[in-house]
N, CA, C and O atoms as a GROMACS GRO file, in nm:
protein
  528
    1MET      N    1  23.754   2.814  15.425
    1MET     CA    2  23.802   2.921  15.506
    1MET      C    3  23.730   3.045  15.462
    1MET      O    4  23.702   3.063  15.343
    2GLY      N    5  23.699   3.132  15.559
    2GLY     CA    6  23.623   3.254  15.536
    2GLY      C    7  23.712   3.372  15.577
    2GLY      O    8  23.827   3.359  15.619
    3LEU      N    9  23.647   3.491  15.560
    3LEU     CA   10  23.725   3.618  15.600
    3LEU      C   11  23.747   3.625  15.749
    3LEU      O   12  23.836   3.697  15.794
    4ARG      N   13  23.669   3.554  15.827
    4ARG     CA   14  23.682   3.555  15.970
    4ARG      C   15  23.819   3.500  16.014
    4ARG      O   16  23.877   3.546  16.112
    5GLU      N   17  23.867   3.404  15.939
    5GLU     CA   18  24.000   3.343  15.972
    5GLU      C   19  24.122   3.429  15.924
    5GLU      O   20  24.237   3.398  15.956
    6ILE      N   21  24.094   3.531  15.852
    6ILE     CA   22  24.203   3.620  15.801
    6ILE      C   23  24.225   3.726  15.889
    6ILE      O   24  24.130   3.785  15.940
    7GLU      N   25  24.355   3.761  15.914
    7GLU     CA   26  24.384   3.874  15.999
    7GLU      C   27  24.363   4.001  15.906
    7GLU      O   28  24.431   4.026  15.806
    8LEU      N   29  24.260   4.076  15.955
    8LEU     CA   30  24.221   4.187  15.872
    8LEU      C   31  24.303   4.311  15.894
    8LEU      O   32  24.294   4.403  15.812
    9LEU      N   33  24.382   4.322  15.996
    9LEU     CA   34  24.468   4.436  16.013
    9LEU      C   35  24.593   4.412  15.922
    9LEU      O   36  24.663   4.310  15.931
   10VAL      N   37  24.615   4.509  15.837
   10VAL     CA   38  24.723   4.497  15.736
   10VAL      C   39  24.841   4.565  15.788
   10VAL      O   40  24.829   4.656  15.870
   11ASP      N   41  24.958   4.524  15.743
   11ASP     CA   42  25.085   4.587  15.778
   11ASP      C   43  25.114   4.705  15.686
   11ASP      O   44  25.044   4.725  15.587
   12VAL      N   45  25.217   4.781  15.717
   12VAL     CA   46  25.251   4.902  15.640
   12VAL      C   47  25.273   4.875  15.493
   12VAL      O   48  25.233   4.954  15.407
   13CYS      N   49  25.341   4.759  15.464
   13CYS     CA   50  25.368   4.727  15.327
   13CYS      C   51  25.239   4.701  15.245
   13CYS      O   52  25.227   4.748  15.132
   14GLN      N   53  25.146   4.626  15.303
   14GLN     CA   54  25.011   4.599  15.236
   14GLN      C   55  24.941   4.726  15.221
   14GLN      O   56  24.882   4.752  15.117
   15LYS      N   57  24.945   4.804  15.319
   15LYS     CA   58  24.871   4.944  15.314
   15LYS      C   59  24.930   5.021  15.198
   15LYS      O   60  24.854   5.079  15.120
   16GLY      N   61  25.063   5.024  15.184
   16GLY     CA   62  25.130   5.094  15.076
   16GLY      C   63  25.090   5.043  14.943
   16GLY      O   64  25.066   5.124  14.854
   17TRP      N   65  25.080   4.910  14.920
   17TRP     CA   66  25.039   4.856  14.795
   17TRP      C   67  24.896   4.883  14.766
   17TRP      O   68  24.861   4.912  14.652
   18ALA      N   69  24.809   4.874  14.866
   18ALA     CA   70  24.672   4.899  14.849
   18ALA      C   71  24.645   5.047  14.797
   18ALA      O   72  24.570   5.067  14.701
   19LEU      N   73  24.709   5.150  14.864
   19LEU     CA   74  24.696   5.280  14.826
   19LEU      C   75  24.756   5.304  14.688
   19LEU      O   76  24.700   5.379  14.608
   20ARG      N   77  24.872   5.241  14.658
   20ARG     CA   78  24.929   5.258  14.526
   20ARG      C   79  24.837   5.212  14.415
   20ARG      O   80  24.810   5.286  14.321
   21TYR      N   81  24.789   5.091  14.427
   21TYR     CA   82  24.700   5.034  14.328
   21TYR      C   83  24.576   5.115  14.306
   21TYR      O   84  24.530   5.131  14.193
   22LEU      N   85  24.518   5.167  14.418
   22LEU     CA   86  24.400   5.254  14.402
   22LEU      C   87  24.424   5.378  14.338
   22LEU      O   88  24.341   5.425  14.260
   23ARG      N   89  24.540   5.439  14.368
   23ARG     CA   90  24.585   5.566  14.309
   23ARG      C   91  24.604   5.543  14.153
   23ARG      O   92  24.555   5.622  14.072
   24GLU      N   93  24.674   5.435  14.116
   24GLU     CA   94  24.693   5.401  13.981
   24GLU      C   95  24.558   5.374  13.903
   24GLU      O   96  24.542   5.418  13.789
   25ALA      N   97  24.464   5.302  13.968
   25ALA     CA   98  24.336   5.280  13.914
   25ALA      C   99  24.258   5.413  13.881
   25ALA      O  100  24.196   5.428  13.776
   26ILE      N  101  24.267   5.501  13.974
   26ILE     CA  102  24.196   5.635  13.959
   26ILE      C  103  24.263   5.706  13.842
   26ILE      O  104  24.195   5.753  13.750
   27ASP      N  105  24.394   5.713  13.844
   27ASP     CA  106  24.466   5.791  13.743
   27ASP      C  107  24.438   5.729  13.598
   27ASP      O  108  24.420   5.801  13.500
   28GLU      N  109  24.437   5.597  13.591
   28GLU     CA  110  24.417   5.525  13.460
   28GLU      C  111  24.275   5.557  13.409
   28GLU      O  112  24.256   5.581  13.290
   29ILE      N  113  24.177   5.558  13.500
   29ILE     CA  114  24.041   5.594  13.455
   29ILE      C  115  24.032   5.734  13.402
   29ILE      O  116  23.966   5.760  13.302
   30LYS      N  117  24.102   5.827  13.476
   30LYS     CA  118  24.100   5.972  13.430
   30LYS      C  119  24.160   5.976  13.293
   30LYS      O  120  24.106   6.043  13.206
   31ILE      N  121  24.272   5.906  13.269
   31ILE     CA  122  24.336   5.911  13.140
   31ILE      C  123  24.243   5.856  13.030
   31ILE      O  124  24.225   5.916  12.924
   32ALA      N  125  24.186   5.742  13.060
   32ALA     CA  126  24.098   5.674  12.955
   32ALA      C  127  23.975   5.764  12.925
   32ALA      O  128  23.928   5.765  12.811
   33ARG      N  129  23.926   5.837  13.019
   33ARG     CA  130  23.814   5.929  12.994
   33ARG      C  131  23.852   6.049  12.905
   33ARG      O  132  23.770   6.101  12.829
   34ARG      N  133  23.981   6.090  12.918
   34ARG     CA  134  24.029   6.204  12.845
   34ARG      C  135  24.066   6.166  12.705
   34ARG      O  136  24.050   6.246  12.613
   35ASP      N  137  24.117   6.039  12.684
   35ASP     CA  138  24.175   6.007  12.558
   35ASP      C  139  24.126   5.863  12.512
   35ASP      O  140  24.174   5.762  12.563
   36SER      N  141  24.036   5.857  12.421
   36SER     CA  142  23.981   5.731  12.378
   36SER      C  143  24.082   5.627  12.329
   36SER      O  144  24.051   5.508  12.321
   37ARG      N  145  24.197   5.671  12.298
   37ARG     CA  146  24.300   5.582  12.249
   37ARG      C  147  24.353   5.502  12.373
   37ARG      O  148  24.416   5.397  12.356
   38ALA      N  149  24.329   5.549  12.491
   38ALA     CA  150  24.382   5.484  12.607
   38ALA      C  151  24.271   5.399  12.675
   38ALA      O  152  24.274   5.373  12.795
   39PHE      N  153  24.178   5.359  12.594
   39PHE     CA  154  24.054   5.284  12.629
   39PHE      C  155  24.096   5.156  12.705
   39PHE      O  156  24.027   5.122  12.801
   40ASP      N  157  24.200   5.086  12.673
   40ASP     CA  158  24.237   4.958  12.741
   40ASP      C  159  24.278   4.979  12.889
   40ASP      O  160  24.278   4.885  12.968
   41LEU      N  161  24.311   5.105  12.923
   41LEU     CA  162  24.345   5.134  13.060
   41LEU      C  163  24.234   5.099  13.161
   41LEU      O  164  24.258   5.064  13.277
   42ILE      N  165  24.107   5.109  13.110
   42ILE     CA  166  23.998   5.080  13.196
   42ILE      C  167  24.000   4.936  13.246
   42ILE      O  168  23.963   4.913  13.362
   43PHE      N  169  24.040   4.843  13.170
   43PHE     CA  170  24.058   4.706  13.214
   43PHE      C  171  24.158   4.690  13.332
   43PHE      O  172  24.138   4.620  13.431
   44ASP      N  173  24.273   4.767  13.307
   44ASP     CA  174  24.383   4.759  13.413
   44ASP      C  175  24.322   4.825  13.538
   44ASP      O  176  24.338   4.776  13.650
   45ALA      N  177  24.255   4.935  13.516
   45ALA     CA  178  24.208   5.013  13.635
   45ALA      C  179  24.112   4.928  13.722
   45ALA      O  180  24.118   4.928  13.845
   46LEU      N  181  24.025   4.856  13.652
   46LEU     CA  182  23.930   4.770  13.727
   46LEU      C  183  24.006   4.663  13.814
   46LEU      O  184  23.978   4.643  13.932
   47ARG      N  185  24.100   4.598  13.747
   47ARG     CA  186  24.174   4.492  13.819
   47ARG      C  187  24.263   4.561  13.924
   47ARG      O  188  24.281   4.503  14.031
   48LYS      N  189  24.319   4.678  13.901
   48LYS     CA  190  24.401   4.742  14.016
   48LYS      C  191  24.308   4.777  14.130
   48LYS      O  192  24.345   4.762  14.246
   49ALA      N  193  24.189   4.822  14.100
   49ALA     CA  194  24.092   4.860  14.218
   49ALA      C  195  24.071   4.729  14.297
   49ALA      O  196  24.082   4.726  14.420
   50GLU      N  197  24.041   4.619  14.223
   50GLU     CA  198  24.017   4.494  14.292
   50GLU      C  199  24.144   4.449  14.372
   50GLU      O  200  24.131   4.407  14.488
   51ILE      N  201  24.256   4.457  14.316
   51ILE     CA  202  24.372   4.408  14.390
   51ILE      C  203  24.403   4.506  14.501
   51ILE      O  204  24.462   4.464  14.601
   52ALA      N  205  24.370   4.628  14.494
   52ALA     CA  206  24.394   4.723  14.599
   52ALA      C  207  24.307   4.684  14.722
   52ALA      O  208  24.351   4.687  14.837
   53VAL      N  209  24.182   4.648  14.690
   53VAL     CA  210  24.096   4.610  14.806
   53VAL      C  211  24.150   4.479  14.864
   53VAL      O  212  24.151   4.462  14.986
   54TYR      N  213  24.195   4.386  14.781
   54TYR     CA  214  24.258   4.265  14.842
   54TYR      C  215  24.378   4.288  14.927
   54TYR      O  216  24.393   4.222  15.029
   55TYR      N  217  24.463   4.378  14.890
   55TYR     CA  218  24.578   4.415  14.962
   55TYR      C  219  24.532   4.480  15.100
   55TYR      O  220  24.593   4.455  15.204
   56SER      N  221  24.428   4.560  15.098
   56SER     CA  222  24.381   4.626  15.221
   56SER      C  223  24.321   4.523  15.318
   56SER      O  224  24.304   4.555  15.435
   57LEU      N  225  24.288   4.398  15.273
   57LEU     CA  226  24.229   4.302  15.360
   57LEU      C  227  24.331   4.199  15.410
   57LEU      O  228  24.310   4.135  15.513
   58GLY      N  229  24.441   4.184  15.338
   58GLY     CA  230  24.539   4.080  15.375
   58GLY      C  231  24.617   4.037  15.253
   58GLY      O  232  24.657   4.118  15.170
   59GLU      N  233  24.638   3.909  15.247
   59GLU     CA  234  24.720   3.852  15.139
   59GLU      C  235  24.630   3.838  15.007
   59GLU      O  236  24.532   3.762  15.002
   60PRO      N  237  24.668   3.910  14.911
   60PRO     CA  238  24.578   3.911  14.795
   60PRO      C  239  24.538   3.777  14.728
   60PRO      O  240  24.424   3.757  14.686
   61SER      N  241  24.635   3.690  14.720
   61SER     CA  242  24.612   3.561  14.659
   61SER      C  243  24.507   3.479  14.742
   61SER      O  244  24.421   3.410  14.687
   62LEU      N  245  24.520   3.491  14.877
   62LEU     CA  246  24.429   3.416  14.957
   62LEU      C  247  24.291   3.479  14.951
   62LEU      O  248  24.193   3.405  14.945
   63ILE      N  249  24.279   3.609  14.952
   63ILE     CA  250  24.148   3.680  14.935
   63ILE      C  251  24.086   3.634  14.802
   63ILE      O  252  23.970   3.594  14.797
   64ASP      N  253  24.167   3.639  14.694
   64ASP     CA  254  24.114   3.608  14.556
   64ASP      C  255  24.064   3.463  14.558
   64ASP      O  256  23.960   3.433  14.499
   65SER      N  257  24.139   3.370  14.625
   65SER     CA  258  24.089   3.231  14.634
   65SER      C  259  23.953   3.224  14.701
   65SER      O  260  23.862   3.157  14.652
   66ILE      N  261  23.939   3.295  14.814
   66ILE     CA  262  23.815   3.294  14.886
   66ILE      C  263  23.704   3.349  14.800
   66ILE      O  264  23.596   3.290  14.795
   67VAL      N  265  23.726   3.458  14.734
   67VAL     CA  266  23.624   3.525  14.651
   67VAL      C  267  23.583   3.430  14.532
   67VAL      O  268  23.464   3.416  14.503
   68ASN      N  269  23.676   3.370  14.470
   68ASN     CA  270  23.659   3.282  14.360
   68ASN      C  271  23.575   3.157  14.412
   68ASN      O  272  23.481   3.112  14.346
   69GLU      N  273  23.613   3.109  14.525
   69GLU     CA  274  23.542   2.995  14.587
   69GLU      C  275  23.396   3.031  14.612
   69GLU      O  276  23.309   2.948  14.587
   70ALA      N  277  23.366   3.150  14.661
   70ALA     CA  278  23.236   3.193  14.690
   70ALA      C  279  23.159   3.215  14.560
   70ALA      O  280  23.041   3.182  14.550
   71LEU      N  281  23.226   3.269  14.466
   71LEU     CA  282  23.167   3.300  14.329
   71LEU      C  283  23.125   3.168  14.266
   71LEU      O  284  23.013   3.157  14.215
   72GLU      N  285  23.211   3.068  14.267
   72GLU     CA  286  23.187   2.938  14.202
   72GLU      C  287  23.079   2.857  14.278
   72GLU      O  288  23.008   2.775  14.222
   73GLY      N  289  23.072   2.885  14.407
   73GLY     CA  290  22.966   2.821  14.493
   73GLY      C  291  22.824   2.869  14.446
   73GLY      O  292  22.728   2.792  14.460
   74GLY      N  293  22.810   2.983  14.396
   74GLY     CA  294  22.683   3.034  14.350
   74GLY      C  295  22.591   3.083  14.452
   74GLY      O  296  22.482   3.128  14.419
   75ILE      N  297  22.630   3.076  14.579
   75ILE     CA  298  22.550   3.115  14.691
   75ILE      C  299  22.607   3.252  14.749
   75ILE      O  300  22.725   3.255  14.783
   76MET      N  301  22.529   3.359  14.761
   76MET     CA  302  22.577   3.482  14.801
   76MET      C  303  22.618   3.472  14.945
   76MET      O  304  22.536   3.428  15.027
   77PRO      N  305  22.738   3.508  14.982
   77PRO     CA  306  22.782   3.496  15.116
   77PRO      C  307  22.710   3.594  15.211
   77PRO      O  308  22.659   3.697  15.169
   78SER      N  309  22.708   3.556  15.342
   78SER     CA  310  22.637   3.650  15.440
   78SER      C  311  22.732   3.750  15.489
   78SER      O  312  22.687   3.857  15.530
   79ASN      N  313  22.857   3.728  15.490
   79ASN     CA  314  22.967   3.824  15.532
   79ASN      C  315  22.960   3.943  15.440
   79ASN      O  316  22.980   3.923  15.320
   80PRO      N  317  22.934   4.068  15.484
   80PRO     CA  318  22.916   4.184  15.406
   80PRO      C  319  23.039   4.213  15.315
   80PRO      O  320  23.026   4.248  15.198
   81ILE      N  321  23.155   4.198  15.375
   81ILE     CA  322  23.278   4.231  15.291
   81ILE      C  323  23.289   4.128  15.178
   81ILE      O  324  23.310   4.163  15.062
   82LEU      N  325  23.274   3.996  15.218
   82LEU     CA  326  23.289   3.898  15.115
   82LEU      C  327  23.179   3.907  15.011
   82LEU      O  328  23.202   3.879  14.894
   83LYS      N  329  23.061   3.947  15.052
   83LYS     CA  330  22.951   3.973  14.962
   83LYS      C  331  22.984   4.083  14.861
   83LYS      O  332  22.959   4.072  14.741
   84TYR      N  333  23.044   4.193  14.921
   84TYR     CA  334  23.082   4.305  14.822
   84TYR      C  335  23.187   4.249  14.732
   84TYR      O  336  23.174   4.270  14.612
   85LEU      N  337  23.291   4.180  14.774
   85LEU     CA  338  23.392   4.131  14.692
   85LEU      C  339  23.348   4.047  14.580
   85LEU      O  340  23.399   4.059  14.468
   86VAL      N  341  23.252   3.962  14.607
   86VAL     CA  342  23.188   3.880  14.506
   86VAL      C  343  23.115   3.962  14.402
   86VAL      O  344  23.129   3.942  14.281
   87GLU      N  345  23.033   4.057  14.454
   87GLU     CA  346  22.961   4.149  14.363
   87GLU      C  347  23.054   4.225  14.284
   87GLU      O  348  23.030   4.246  14.165
   88MET      N  349  23.166   4.271  14.344
   88MET     CA  350  23.269   4.360  14.270
   88MET      C  351  23.330   4.275  14.158
   88MET      O  352  23.348   4.328  14.048
   89LYS      N  353  23.362   4.150  14.180
   89LYS     CA  354  23.422   4.061  14.081
   89LYS      C  355  23.321   4.032  13.966
   89LYS      O  356  23.355   4.029  13.848
   90LYS      N  357  23.194   4.010  14.009
   90LYS     CA  358  23.086   3.987  13.906
   90LYS      C  359  23.075   4.116  13.815
   90LYS      O  360  23.074   4.108  13.693
   91SER      N  361  23.067   4.227  13.880
   91SER     CA  362  23.065   4.359  13.806
   91SER      C  363  23.174   4.379  13.711
   91SER      O  364  23.153   4.419  13.596
   92ILE      N  365  23.297   4.351  13.760
   92ILE     CA  366  23.416   4.370  13.675
   92ILE      C  367  23.409   4.279  13.558
   92ILE      O  368  23.441   4.319  13.446
   93ASN      N  369  23.368   4.156  13.581
   93ASN     CA  370  23.356   4.057  13.468
   93ASN      C  371  23.257   4.104  13.361
   93ASN      O  372  23.284   4.098  13.241
   94ILE      N  373  23.140   4.152  13.410
   94ILE     CA  374  23.042   4.208  13.319
   94ILE      C  375  23.089   4.332  13.245
   94ILE      O  376  23.068   4.344  13.124
   95LEU      N  377  23.151   4.421  13.314
   95LEU     CA  378  23.198   4.541  13.248
   95LEU      C  379  23.307   4.503  13.143
   95LEU      O  380  23.307   4.556  13.032
   96GLU      N  381  23.396   4.414  13.179
   96GLU     CA  382  23.498   4.377  13.084
   96GLU      C  383  23.438   4.308  12.954
   96GLU      O  384  23.491   4.326  12.845
   97SER      N  385  23.336   4.238  12.967
   97SER     CA  386  23.275   4.183  12.849
   97SER      C  387  23.197   4.289  12.771
   97SER      O  388  23.192   4.283  12.648
   98MET      N  389  23.134   4.390  12.841
   98MET     CA  390  23.062   4.488  12.774
   98MET      C  391  23.147   4.594  12.714
   98MET      O  392  23.117   4.648  12.608
   99ILE      N  393  23.256   4.626  12.783
   99ILE     CA  394  23.342   4.735  12.741
   99ILE      C  395  23.405   4.706  12.605
   99ILE      O  396  23.439   4.800  12.532
  100HIS      N  397  23.422   4.580  12.569
  100HIS     CA  398  23.482   4.549  12.443
  100HIS      C  399  23.389   4.605  12.325
  100HIS      O  400  23.435   4.632  12.214
  101GLU      N  401  23.259   4.619  12.358
  101GLU     CA  402  23.167   4.672  12.256
  101GLU      C  403  23.161   4.822  12.267
  101GLU      O  404  23.173   4.890  12.165
  102ARG      N  405  23.142   4.878  12.385
  102ARG     CA  406  23.121   5.016  12.395
  102ARG      C  407  23.136   5.057  12.546
  102ARG      O  408  23.128   4.974  12.636
  103ILE      N  409  23.157   5.188  12.568
  103ILE     CA  410  23.145   5.242  12.700
  103ILE      C  411  23.030   5.339  12.692
  103ILE      O  412  23.031   5.437  12.617
  104ASP      N  413  22.926   5.306  12.774
  104ASP     CA  414  22.816   5.394  12.780
  104ASP      C  415  22.807   5.459  12.920
  104ASP      O  416  22.891   5.430  13.006
  105ASP      N  417  22.707   5.547  12.944
  105ASP     CA  418  22.696   5.602  13.073
  105ASP      C  419  22.678   5.503  13.182
  105ASP      O  420  22.736   5.511  13.290
  106LYS      N  421  22.595   5.409  13.149
  106LYS     CA  422  22.569   5.300  13.261
  106LYS      C  423  22.701   5.229  13.297
  106LYS      O  424  22.723   5.200  13.415
  107SER      N  425  22.788   5.201  13.201
  107SER     CA  426  22.915   5.145  13.235
  107SER      C  427  23.005   5.233  13.311
  107SER      O  428  23.073   5.187  13.402
  108LEU      N  429  23.008   5.362  13.275
  108LEU     CA  430  23.085   5.449  13.351
  108LEU      C  431  23.040   5.473  13.489
  108LEU      O  432  23.123   5.486  13.580
  109LYS      N  433  22.909   5.479  13.510
  109LYS     CA  434  22.852   5.483  13.647
  109LYS      C  435  22.888   5.360  13.730
  109LYS      O  436  22.916   5.374  13.849
  110GLU      N  437  22.889   5.241  13.670
  110GLU     CA  438  22.926   5.121  13.744
  110GLU      C  439  23.076   5.121  13.773
  110GLU      O  440  23.120   5.075  13.878
  111LEU      N  441  23.150   5.170  13.681
  111LEU     CA  442  23.298   5.189  13.698
  111LEU      C  443  23.322   5.281  13.818
  111LEU      O  444  23.404   5.251  13.905
  112ASP      N  445  23.251   5.393  13.821
  112ASP     CA  446  23.267   5.494  13.936
  112ASP      C  447  23.229   5.430  14.065
  112ASP      O  448  23.294   5.453  14.167
  113ARG      N  449  23.118   5.344  14.063
  113ARG     CA  450  23.067   5.280  14.181
  113ARG      C  451  23.173   5.185  14.239
  113ARG      O  452  23.197   5.182  14.360
  114ILE      N  453  23.235   5.109  14.151
  114ILE     CA  454  23.336   5.021  14.192
  114ILE      C  455  23.453   5.085  14.254
  114ILE      O  456  23.500   5.039  14.358
  115ILE      N  457  23.503   5.190  14.195
  115ILE     CA  458  23.614   5.269  14.246
  115ILE      C  459  23.575   5.332  14.376
  115ILE      O  460  23.656   5.332  14.470
  116SER      N  461  23.460   5.385  14.388
  116SER     CA  462  23.414   5.457  14.510
  116SER      C  463  23.412   5.354  14.630
  116SER      O  464  23.464   5.381  14.739
  117MET      N  465  23.352   5.240  14.604
  117MET     CA  466  23.343   5.141  14.713
  117MET      C  467  23.473   5.084  14.744
  117MET      O  468  23.498   5.058  14.862
  118ALA      N  469  23.562   5.061  14.649
  118ALA     CA  470  23.697   5.009  14.672
  118ALA      C  471  23.767   5.111  14.758
  118ALA      O  472  23.833   5.075  14.855
  119SER      N  473  23.754   5.242  14.723
  119SER     CA  474  23.818   5.347  14.800
  119SER      C  475  23.771   5.355  14.953
  119SER      O  476  23.849   5.380  15.045
  120LYS      N  477  23.640   5.332  14.969
  120LYS     CA  478  23.588   5.336  15.104
  120LYS      C  479  23.638   5.222  15.189
  120LYS      O  480  23.672   5.239  15.306
  121ILE      N  481  23.641   5.101  15.126
  121ILE     CA  482  23.690   4.982  15.200
  121ILE      C  483  23.844   4.998  15.229
  121ILE      O  484  23.891   4.969  15.339
  122ILE      N  485  23.915   5.045  15.130
  122ILE     CA  486  24.065   5.066  15.160
  122ILE      C  487  24.088   5.174  15.262
  122ILE      O  488  24.175   5.159  15.347
  123ASP      N  489  24.012   5.285  15.259
  123ASP     CA  490  24.023   5.387  15.365
  123ASP      C  491  24.001   5.329  15.502
  123ASP      O  492  24.080   5.347  15.594
  124LEU      N  493  23.888   5.257  15.512
  124LEU     CA  494  23.858   5.194  15.643
  124LEU      C  495  23.970   5.092  15.691
  124LEU      O  496  24.021   5.097  15.803
  125MET      N  497  24.002   5.001  15.596
  125MET     CA  498  24.091   4.899  15.640
  125MET      C  499  24.231   4.953  15.667
  125MET      O  500  24.299   4.906  15.758
  126THR      N  501  24.273   5.049  15.592
  126THR     CA  502  24.410   5.099  15.605
  126THR      C  503  24.415   5.190  15.733
  126THR      O  504  24.522   5.210  15.790
  127SER      N  505  24.296   5.245  15.778
  127SER     CA  506  24.296   5.323  15.898
  127SER      C  507  24.323   5.235  16.014
  127SER      O  508  24.366   5.284  16.118
  128LEU      N  509  24.300   5.103  16.002
  128LEU     CA  510  24.325   5.009  16.111
  128LEU      C  511  24.466   4.956  16.104
  128LEU      O  512  24.502   4.871  16.186
  129CYS      N  513  24.549   5.001  16.008
  129CYS     CA  514  24.679   4.953  15.986
  129CYS      C  515  24.763   4.965  16.109
  129CYS      O  516  24.762   5.070  16.173
  130THR      N  517  24.835   4.861  16.145
  130THR     CA  518  24.940   4.882  16.258
  130THR      C  519  25.064   4.931  16.202
  130THR      O  520  25.114   4.884  16.099
  131GLU      N  521  25.117   5.030  16.272
  131GLU     CA  522  25.242   5.102  16.224
  131GLU      C  523  25.361   5.052  16.303
  131GLU      O  524  25.459   5.124  16.321
  132ASP      N  525  25.350   4.922  16.351
  132ASP     CA  526  25.469   4.874  16.437
  132ASP      C  527  25.604   4.892  16.362
  132ASP      O  528  25.709   4.859  16.417
   0.00000   0.00000   0.00000
């Protein structure tokens, strides 16, 4: 099953969860940057950004299964959204393994890129939200 089979228009509830998780991710990154003792918040923020995107696309557990299947297949998908989701998951996994050692400028830039792209996808998808 691919993203074509998934209803991409989200309902109000999913839109709310997507926006909430994105807001929390952004806030946690800000806190972690201000206070090095809150370092572990970066891990939570990365996963919240990921789940926010999943909520904006549909059912998060289904989206996660599709992304994991594509990731395990080892072939980069042609669907641009699925391709981004696979790249995002790879980046998050790499950052999580690197962050245990240190946070450098390159890691922070990648973190910002992930949040920025997640925000763009969520803005686009939630703008299509049906308000029935």
